[in-house]
C-alpha positions as CSV (number, residue, x, y, z in Angstrom):
1,X,-4.2,12.1,31.2
2,X,-1.0,11.7,29.3
3,X,2.1,10.6,31.0
4,X,5.5,9.6,29.5
5,X,6.9,6.1,30.1
6,X,10.5,6.7,31.1
7,X,10.9,3.9,33.6
8,X,12.6,1.6,31.0
9,X,15.7,3.9,31.1
10,X,16.1,3.4,34.9
11,X,18.2,0.5,36.2
12,X,16.1,-2.0,38.2
13,X,17.8,-3.3,41.4
14,X,16.5,-6.8,40.9
15,X,16.0,-7.4,37.1
16,X,15.3,-10.8,35.9
17,X,18.2,-10.8,33.4
18,X,20.7,-10.6,36.3
19,X,19.4,-13.9,37.6
20,X,20.7,-15.4,34.4
21,X,24.3,-16.5,33.8
22,X,26.5,-14.3,31.7
23,X,26.0,-16.4,28.5
24,X,22.2,-16.1,28.7
25,X,22.3,-12.4,29.5
26,X,24.5,-11.8,26.4
27,X,22.3,-13.9,24.3
28,X,19.2,-12.0,25.3
29,X,20.8,-8.7,24.7
30,X,22.1,-9.8,21.3
31,X,18.8,-11.4,20.3
32,X,16.0,-9.7,18.3
33,X,14.5,-8.5,21.6
34,X,17.6,-6.4,22.5
35,X,17.8,-5.0,19.0
36,X,14.1,-4.1,19.0
37,X,14.4,-2.4,22.3
38,X,17.4,-0.3,21.2
39,X,16.4,0.6,17.6
40,X,12.6,0.6,17.7
41,X,11.1,0.8,21.2
42,X,13.5,3.4,22.6
43,X,13.0,5.6,19.5
44,X,9.2,5.9,19.8
45,X,8.3,9.5,20.4
46,X,5.5,9.2,22.9
47,X,4.7,12.9,22.9
48,X,3.2,12.6,19.4
49,X,0.5,10.4,20.9
50,X,-0.4,12.9,23.7
51,X,-3.3,14.2,21.5
52,X,-5.1,10.9,22.2
53,X,-5.5,11.8,25.9
54,X,-7.0,14.7,27.9
55,X,-4.1,16.9,29.2
56,X,-5.5,17.1,32.8
57,X,-8.5,14.8,33.4
58,X,-8.5,11.1,34.1
59,X,-6.0,8.5,35.2
60,X,-2.5,8.4,33.7
61,X,-2.4,6.5,30.5
62,X,-0.9,3.0,30.0
63,X,2.6,3.5,28.5
64,X,2.1,4.5,24.8
65,X,5.5,3.1,23.7
66,X,4.6,-0.3,25.1
67,X,1.2,-0.3,23.2
68,X,2.8,1.0,20.0
69,X,5.6,-1.6,20.4
70,X,3.0,-4.4,20.8
71,X,1.3,-3.3,17.6
72,X,4.5,-3.4,15.7
73,X,5.4,-6.9,17.0
74,X,1.9,-8.1,16.2
75,X,2.5,-7.4,12.5
76,X,6.2,-8.4,12.6
77,X,5.5,-11.9,13.8
78,X,1.9,-12.2,12.3
79,X,0.3,-12.9,15.7
80,X,-3.3,-12.9,16.7
81,X,-4.3,-10.5,19.5
82,X,-4.7,-13.4,21.9
83,X,-1.3,-14.8,21.1
84,X,0.3,-11.4,21.3
85,X,-1.3,-10.8,24.7
86,X,-0.1,-14.2,25.9
87,X,3.5,-13.5,24.8
88,X,3.4,-10.0,26.4
89,X,2.4,-11.5,29.8
90,X,4.7,-14.5,29.9
91,X,7.4,-14.3,27.2
92,X,10.7,-12.9,28.6
93,X,12.0,-11.8,25.2
94,X,8.8,-9.9,24.4
95,X,8.9,-8.0,27.7
96,X,12.6,-7.3,27.3
97,X,12.0,-5.9,23.9
98,X,9.5,-3.5,25.5
99,X,11.9,-2.4,28.3
100,X,10.3,-4.5,31.0
101,X,12.6,-6.5,33.2
102,X,10.1,-7.2,36.0
103,X,7.6,-9.9,35.0
104,X,4.9,-8.3,37.2
105,X,5.4,-4.7,35.9
106,X,2.9,-3.0,33.5
107,X,0.3,-5.8,33.4
108,X,-2.8,-4.9,31.5
109,X,-6.0,-6.3,30.0
110,X,-6.3,-6.9,26.3
111,X,-9.1,-4.3,26.2
112,X,-6.4,-1.6,26.8
113,X,-4.8,-2.5,23.5
114,X,-8.2,-2.4,21.7
115,X,-9.0,1.0,23.2
116,X,-5.6,2.4,22.1
117,X,-6.1,1.0,18.6
118,X,-9.5,2.6,18.3
119,X,-8.2,5.9,19.5
120,X,-5.3,5.9,17.0
121,X,-7.7,5.1,14.1
122,X,-10.1,7.8,15.2
123,X,-7.3,10.4,15.5
124,X,-6.1,9.9,11.9
125,X,-3.0,12.0,12.5
126,X,-0.3,9.9,11.0
127,X,1.1,8.7,14.3
128,X,2.5,5.4,13.0
129,X,3.6,7.2,9.8
130,X,6.1,9.1,12.0
131,X,7.4,5.9,13.5
132,X,7.8,4.3,10.1
133,X,9.7,7.3,8.7
134,X,12.0,7.7,11.7
135,X,13.0,4.0,11.7
136,X,13.5,4.1,7.9
137,X,15.8,7.1,8.2
138,X,17.7,5.5,11.0
139,X,18.4,2.4,8.9
140,X,19.4,4.4,5.9
141,X,21.9,6.5,7.9
142,X,23.3,3.6,10.0
143,X,23.7,1.0,7.3
144,X,24.6,3.5,4.6
145,X,21.8,2.5,2.2
146,X,21.9,4.2,-1.2
147,X,18.4,5.5,-2.0
148,X,18.9,6.8,-5.6
149,X,17.4,3.7,-7.2
150,X,14.0,2.6,-5.9
151,X,11.4,0.2,-7.2
152,X,7.7,-0.1,-6.5
153,X,4.7,-2.3,-7.0
154,X,1.1,-2.7,-5.6
155,X,-0.8,-5.7,-4.2
156,X,-4.5,-6.2,-3.6
157,X,-5.6,-6.7,0.0
158,X,-9.0,-8.4,0.5
159,X,-11.5,-6.9,2.9
160,X,-12.7,-8.9,5.8
161,X,-16.3,-9.0,4.6
162,X,-18.8,-11.4,3.3
163,X,-19.4,-11.2,-0.4
164,X,-23.0,-10.0,-0.9
165,X,-25.0,-10.1,-4.1
166,X,-27.3,-7.1,-4.8
167,X,-30.4,-8.4,-3.0
168,X,-28.4,-9.5,0.0
169,X,-26.8,-6.0,0.2
170,X,-30.2,-4.3,0.1
171,X,-31.5,-6.7,2.7
172,X,-28.6,-6.1,5.1
173,X,-28.9,-2.3,4.8
174,X,-32.7,-2.6,5.5
175,X,-32.0,-4.8,8.5
176,X,-29.5,-2.4,10.0
177,X,-31.8,0.6,9.5
178,X,-34.9,-1.2,10.9
179,X,-32.9,-2.1,14.0
180,X,-31.8,1.5,14.7
181,X,-35.4,2.8,14.0
182,X,-36.8,0.3,16.4
183,X,-34.2,1.1,19.1
184,X,-35.1,4.8,18.7
185,X,-38.7,4.0,19.6
186,X,-40.3,4.3,16.2
187,X,-42.4,1.7,14.4
188,X,-41.5,-0.2,11.2
189,X,-44.0,-1.5,8.6
190,X,-45.5,-4.9,8.3
191,X,-43.7,-5.3,5.0
192,X,-40.4,-4.7,6.6
193,X,-41.0,-7.2,9.4
194,X,-41.9,-9.8,6.7
195,X,-38.7,-9.1,4.8
196,X,-36.6,-9.5,8.0
197,X,-38.0,-12.8,9.2
198,X,-34.8,-14.3,7.7
199,X,-31.3,-13.0,7.5
200,X,-29.8,-12.0,4.1
201,X,-28.5,-15.5,3.4
202,X,-31.8,-17.2,4.1
203,X,-33.7,-14.6,2.2
204,X,-31.5,-14.8,-0.9
205,X,-31.2,-18.6,-0.8
206,X,-35.0,-19.1,-1.1
207,X,-35.4,-16.7,-3.9
208,X,-35.7,-17.9,-7.5
209,X,-33.2,-16.2,-9.8
210,X,-36.0,-14.6,-11.9
211,X,-37.4,-12.9,-8.7
212,X,-34.1,-11.3,-7.6
213,X,-34.7,-8.0,-9.4
214,X,-38.3,-7.6,-8.3
215,X,-37.5,-8.4,-4.7
216,X,-34.6,-6.0,-4.7
217,X,-36.9,-3.3,-6.0
218,X,-39.4,-4.0,-3.2
219,X,-36.7,-3.8,-0.5
220,X,-35.3,-0.6,-2.1
221,X,-38.8,0.9,-2.0
222,X,-39.1,0.0,1.7
223,X,-35.7,1.5,2.4
224,X,-36.8,4.7,0.7
225,X,-40.1,4.9,2.6
226,X,-38.3,4.3,5.9
227,X,-35.8,7.1,5.1
228,X,-38.5,9.5,4.3
229,X,-40.5,8.7,7.5
230,X,-37.4,9.2,9.7
231,X,-35.7,12.1,8.1
232,X,-36.7,14.5,10.9
233,X,-36.0,12.0,13.7
234,X,-32.6,13.1,15.0
235,X,-31.8,9.9,16.8
236,X,-32.3,7.9,13.6
237,X,-30.7,10.4,11.2
238,X,-27.4,10.4,13.1
239,X,-27.0,6.6,12.8
240,X,-24.6,5.0,10.5
241,X,-27.4,2.8,9.1
242,X,-29.3,5.9,8.0
243,X,-26.3,7.3,6.1
244,X,-25.7,3.9,4.5
245,X,-29.3,3.7,3.3
246,X,-29.0,7.1,1.7
247,X,-25.8,6.0,0.0
248,X,-27.3,2.8,-1.3
249,X,-30.3,4.6,-2.8
250,X,-28.0,7.2,-4.5
251,X,-25.6,4.5,-5.9
252,X,-27.9,1.8,-6.9
253,X,-31.4,3.3,-7.5
254,X,-33.4,5.9,-9.4
255,X,-36.2,7.5,-7.5
256,X,-38.9,9.2,-9.5
257,X,-40.9,12.2,-8.3
258,X,-43.9,10.0,-7.3
259,X,-41.6,7.9,-5.1
260,X,-41.3,5.0,-7.5
261,X,-37.9,3.2,-7.0
262,X,-36.1,1.4,-9.9
263,X,-32.7,-0.2,-10.1
264,X,-29.8,1.2,-12.1
265,X,-28.4,-1.2,-14.7
266,X,-25.3,-3.1,-13.5
267,X,-23.1,-1.3,-16.0
268,X,-24.0,2.1,-14.3
269,X,-22.9,0.9,-10.8
270,X,-19.5,2.3,-10.1
271,X,-16.7,0.3,-8.6
272,X,-16.6,2.7,-5.7
273,X,-20.1,1.8,-4.6
274,X,-20.7,0.2,-1.2
275,X,-19.9,-3.5,-1.2
276,X,-20.9,-4.2,2.4
277,X,-22.3,-2.2,5.4
278,X,-19.7,-3.6,7.7
279,X,-16.8,-2.0,5.6
280,X,-17.9,1.1,3.7
281,X,-14.5,1.9,2.4
282,X,-14.0,-1.4,0.5
283,X,-14.3,-1.1,-3.2
284,X,-14.6,-3.5,-6.2
285,X,-11.9,-4.2,-8.7
286,X,-11.3,-6.6,-11.6
287,X,-7.7,-7.3,-12.5
288,X,-6.4,-10.0,-14.9
289,X,-9.9,-11.6,-14.9
290,X,-10.1,-11.9,-11.1
291,X,-12.4,-9.8,-8.9
292,X,-11.3,-8.3,-5.7
293,X,-13.1,-6.4,-3.0
294,X,-11.0,-4.4,-0.6
295,X,-7.9,-2.3,-0.8
296,X,-4.6,-1.7,-2.5
297,X,-1.1,-1.2,-1.0
298,X,1.6,0.4,-3.0
299,X,5.1,-0.1,-1.4
300,X,8.4,1.4,-2.5
301,X,11.8,0.0,-1.6
302,X,15.5,0.7,-2.5
303,X,17.0,-1.5,-5.2
304,X,20.6,-0.5,-5.5
305,X,22.5,-3.9,-5.9
306,X,25.4,-2.5,-3.9
307,X,23.3,-2.0,-0.8
308,X,24.0,-4.4,2.0
309,X,20.2,-4.5,2.6
310,X,17.2,-3.0,1.0
311,X,14.8,-0.9,3.0
312,X,11.1,0.0,2.4
313,X,10.9,3.7,2.0
314,X,7.2,4.4,1.6
315,X,3.8,2.6,2.0
316,X,0.6,4.0,0.7
317,X,-2.8,2.3,1.2
318,X,-5.9,3.2,-0.8
319,X,-9.2,1.8,-2.1
320,X,-8.4,-0.8,-4.7
321,X,-9.9,1.2,-7.6
322,X,-7.1,3.8,-7.2
323,X,-4.6,4.1,-10.0
324,X,-1.1,2.8,-9.4
325,X,0.5,5.8,-11.0
326,X,-1.5,8.3,-8.9
327,X,-0.6,6.5,-5.7
328,X,3.1,6.4,-6.6
329,X,2.9,10.1,-7.6
330,X,1.8,11.0,-4.1
331,X,4.6,8.9,-2.6
332,X,7.2,10.4,-4.9
333,X,6.5,13.9,-3.6
334,X,7.5,12.8,-0.1
335,X,10.4,10.6,-1.3
336,X,12.0,13.6,-3.1
337,X,12.3,15.4,0.2
338,X,13.2,12.4,2.4
339,X,15.5,10.5,0.1
340,X,17.8,11.3,-2.9
341,X,15.7,9.2,-5.4
342,X,16.8,9.7,-9.0
343,X,15.6,6.5,-10.6
344,X,12.2,4.8,-10.3
345,X,11.6,1.2,-11.6
346,X,8.0,0.1,-12.0
347,X,5.8,-2.2,-14.1
348,X,3.5,-1.0,-16.9
349,X,0.6,0.0,-14.6
350,X,2.4,3.2,-13.6
351,X,1.9,4.9,-16.9
352,X,0.1,8.1,-15.9
353,X,0.4,11.7,-17.0
354,X,0.5,12.9,-13.4
355,X,3.4,10.6,-12.6
356,X,5.3,11.7,-15.8
357,X,5.0,15.3,-14.7
358,X,6.0,14.5,-11.2
359,X,9.2,12.7,-12.4
360,X,10.0,15.5,-14.7
361,X,13.7,15.7,-15.7
362,X,14.9,14.9,-12.2
363,X,13.8,11.3,-11.9
364,X,14.4,8.6,-14.5
365,X,11.2,6.4,-14.7
366,X,11.9,2.9,-16.1
367,X,9.0,0.5,-16.7
368,X,9.1,-3.2,-17.6
369,X,6.1,-2.6,-19.9
370,X,3.7,0.2,-20.8
371,X,0.0,-0.2,-20.0
372,X,-2.1,-0.1,-23.2
373,X,1.0,-0.1,-25.5
374,X,2.6,-2.9,-27.4
375,X,6.2,-2.2,-26.5
376,X,7.7,-4.7,-29.0
377,X,5.7,-3.2,-31.8
378,X,6.7,0.3,-30.7
379,X,10.4,-0.7,-30.9
380,X,10.0,-1.4,-34.6
381,X,8.5,2.1,-35.2
382,X,10.3,5.1,-36.5
383,X,11.8,7.6,-34.0
384,X,10.8,11.2,-33.7
385,X,14.2,12.4,-34.9
386,X,13.4,10.9,-38.3
387,X,10.6,13.4,-38.7
388,X,12.8,16.4,-38.0
389,X,14.5,18.6,-40.6
390,X,18.3,18.3,-39.8
391,X,19.0,22.0,-40.4
392,X,16.3,23.4,-38.2
393,X,15.4,20.5,-35.8
394,X,11.7,21.2,-36.5
395,X,9.2,18.6,-37.6
396,X,8.7,18.8,-41.3
397,X,9.4,15.5,-43.0
398,X,9.0,11.7,-42.7
399,X,11.3,8.7,-42.9
400,X,10.3,8.3,-46.6
401,X,11.3,11.9,-47.3
402,X,7.7,13.2,-47.8
403,X,6.8,16.7,-46.6
404,X,3.5,17.3,-44.8
405,X,0.7,19.3,-46.3
406,X,0.5,21.3,-43.2
407,X,2.3,21.7,-39.8
408,X,0.3,23.1,-36.9
409,X,2.2,24.2,-33.8
410,X,0.0,24.7,-30.8
411,X,0.7,26.9,-27.7
412,X,1.2,23.9,-25.4
413,X,4.1,22.7,-27.7
414,X,2.1,20.0,-29.5
415,X,2.9,19.7,-33.2
416,X,0.4,18.2,-35.7
417,X,1.7,17.0,-39.1
418,X,-0.9,16.3,-41.9
419,X,0.4,14.2,-44.7
420,X,-1.2,13.2,-48.0
421,X,-3.3,10.1,-47.3
422,X,-3.0,8.8,-50.8
423,X,0.8,8.8,-50.8
424,X,0.9,7.4,-47.2
425,X,-1.4,4.5,-48.0
426,X,1.0,3.1,-50.6
427,X,4.3,4.0,-48.8
428,X,6.7,1.2,-48.3
429,X,7.5,2.4,-44.8
430,X,3.9,2.8,-43.6
431,X,4.3,-0.1,-41.1
432,X,7.1,1.8,-39.4
433,X,5.4,5.2,-39.6
434,X,4.0,6.9,-36.5
435,X,1.3,8.7,-38.4
436,X,-2.3,7.4,-38.5
437,X,-3.8,6.9,-42.0
438,X,-7.3,8.3,-42.5
439,X,-9.7,8.6,-45.4
440,X,-8.7,12.2,-46.3
441,X,-5.4,12.7,-44.6
442,X,-2.6,11.0,-42.6
443,X,-2.1,12.7,-39.3
444,X,0.8,12.5,-36.8
445,X,0.6,14.3,-33.3
446,X,3.8,15.0,-31.5
447,X,2.8,15.8,-27.8
448,X,4.4,15.3,-24.4
449,X,3.3,11.7,-24.3
450,X,4.6,10.9,-27.8
451,X,8.0,12.5,-26.9
452,X,8.1,10.5,-23.6
453,X,7.3,7.2,-25.4
454,X,10.1,8.0,-27.9
455,X,12.6,8.6,-25.1
456,X,11.4,5.5,-23.2
457,X,11.8,3.2,-26.2
458,X,15.3,4.6,-26.8
459,X,16.2,4.0,-23.1
460,X,15.0,0.3,-22.9
461,X,17.1,-0.6,-25.9
462,X,20.3,0.5,-24.1
463,X,22.3,-1.7,-21.7
464,X,21.5,0.6,-18.8
465,X,17.8,0.4,-19.6
466,X,17.9,-3.4,-19.7
467,X,19.9,-3.4,-16.4
468,X,17.4,-1.2,-14.6
469,X,14.4,-3.2,-15.9
470,X,16.1,-6.3,-14.5
471,X,15.9,-4.8,-11.0
472,X,12.0,-4.8,-10.9
473,X,11.1,-8.5,-10.5
474,X,12.6,-8.8,-7.0
475,X,9.9,-6.4,-5.7
476,X,7.4,-9.2,-6.0
477,X,9.0,-10.7,-2.8
478,X,8.0,-7.5,-1.0
479,X,4.4,-7.8,-2.3
480,X,4.2,-11.3,-0.9
481,X,5.4,-10.1,2.5
482,X,2.8,-7.3,2.5
483,X,-0.2,-9.6,1.7
484,X,-1.9,-11.1,4.8
485,X,-1.2,-14.8,5.2
486,X,-4.6,-15.6,6.7
487,X,-8.2,-15.7,5.3
488,X,-7.0,-16.2,1.7
489,X,-5.2,-12.8,1.6
490,X,-7.9,-10.9,3.5
491,X,-7.1,-8.5,6.3
492,X,-8.7,-8.9,9.7
493,X,-9.3,-5.1,10.1
494,X,-12.1,-3.1,8.5
495,X,-12.0,0.5,7.2
496,X,-9.3,2.3,5.2
497,X,-7.7,4.0,8.2
498,X,-7.3,0.8,10.1
499,X,-5.9,-1.1,7.1
500,X,-3.5,1.7,6.4
501,X,-2.2,1.5,10.0
502,X,-1.7,-2.3,9.7
503,X,0.3,-1.9,6.5
504,X,2.6,0.7,8.0
505,X,3.1,-1.6,11.0
506,X,3.9,-4.5,8.7
507,X,6.4,-2.3,6.8
508,X,8.2,-1.4,10.1
509,X,8.3,-5.2,10.8
510,X,9.7,-6.1,7.4
511,X,12.4,-3.4,7.8
512,X,13.3,-4.6,11.2
513,X,13.6,-8.2,10.1
514,X,15.8,-7.2,7.2
515,X,18.0,-5.2,9.5
516,X,18.3,-8.1,11.9
517,X,19.3,-10.4,9.1
518,X,21.8,-7.9,7.9
519,X,23.4,-7.7,11.4
520,X,23.5,-11.5,11.7
521,X,25.1,-11.9,8.3
522,X,27.6,-9.1,9.1
523,X,28.6,-10.8,12.4
524,X,28.9,-14.2,10.6
525,X,31.2,-12.7,8.0
526,X,33.3,-10.9,10.7
527,X,33.6,-14.2,12.6
528,X,34.6,-16.0,9.4
529,X,37.2,-13.4,8.5
530,X,38.6,-13.5,12.0
531,X,38.8,-17.3,11.8
532,X,40.6,-17.1,8.4
533,X,43.1,-14.6,9.8
534,X,43.8,-16.8,12.7
535,X,44.2,-19.8,10.4
536,X,46.6,-18.0,8.1
537,X,48.5,-16.7,11.1
538,X,48.8,-20.3,12.4
539,X,50.1,-21.5,9.0
540,X,52.7,-18.7,8.9
541,X,53.8,-19.6,12.4
542,X,54.1,-23.3,11.4
543,X,56.1,-22.4,8.3
544,X,58.3,-20.0,10.3
545,X,59.0,-22.7,12.9
546,X,60.0,-25.2,10.2
547,X,62.4,-22.7,8.6
548,X,63.9,-22.0,11.9
549,X,64.4,-25.7,12.7
550,X,65.9,-26.3,9.3
551,X,68.5,-23.6,9.9
552,X,69.3,-25.0,13.3
């Protein structure tokens, strides 16, 4: 049963902090703990979590804002669950940050945190998204952060799984299915028992490489047979292992009418195929010659140099085979409503048609490079205006002065210019020309992408374009903060929803740390200024005293 935690607002008659001297009390209140309590913990809207609990049945829930606060602090300080639990029980600053002044109040078992975490992941209702957005908006308003210019980048997050080769993957899926079939009270074949005498590591280790494919086919055949035999057994069909077996057969195998199972060639296996039964959402991706199995996080932050601090404005987590441009396009729709973004600074991976359309004329999109395009070579090419007739502004000439044999204007605004291939092949300006020389004709297509490239090249050659491109590299620091610092960049949690929640929590933590640093620096500058004022006042007093004595 859901119940609000409003006790932290009430004054305790015998709080621990009043047993301290005044200096310690002030230090505690001015520490990160006091700031966290005022700006994060006190702002958590518990009512949004009420959907996790039955409105009338059961005992009252453990305070939601405490559990949510613990989750934020876990990612803020990169703590294990055990260390987090220990600090919650015995660390005065941790308890003060959560509105607890009595060391004996609101004690819990660590299982309470696990149950809350599972309930939030199952709910999938953007509960921590709301906390992230509200804290972001609070910082923007209080600090006066300008959100017009924002930059973005993505980083790979490794999945917390064992890397399995093909035969190991098939063996693991068979093992899980056989376990559930046996527990449901149904028999498994002698062949299956023989396969499962060893785990997937031992089975793969003792195989000769030339036998990998044949043994994988045998295991796949056994999986297919077991699926057929248990299709109408409800207790088996509802199991996760049964669903995974069907997915494996669909992604990796071909099944002929007579029940013969063969393997698909490796080049036909999609990157979105299942990599491990323990994390079905993890996908495969190769980038810059390195393979990665897991997820991708795309983070956006402000980048106006006049800001006293920069704030993360959006975090999107997806499978690692998602396109950067598509992810940012999704974020941009929300950022248009929540911020006044007018300039987006990215790298070359964000070159997508969907993103160009989303930016439209309202948002200036500046990239440090263009994926699939040699930017330096493009700078040496002719501009579109050189193909336009000055009097009409329509396309009908080339930089060398030649007129096309035909000009085709399509309904979508695309213009196709066909020049004489013979003349173009000997033209002195052919290296600068945008047209493509063929055997019969030389064709140039002016579409939306071509116009966008022309505008982009013009922009990056200006001082403003170079200035904006120079703002992008600093986002690499944010990517380093988002990447887990343990297990060689792998995250401890499994499943897209859980990973997404962890990244949002980490984003809240990064924003909090930046805000804390900003306040510390602001206080230091204020103290320094006050000290300087006192110093100059003292000097003036000394000078005035000397002048007075001289006159006397």
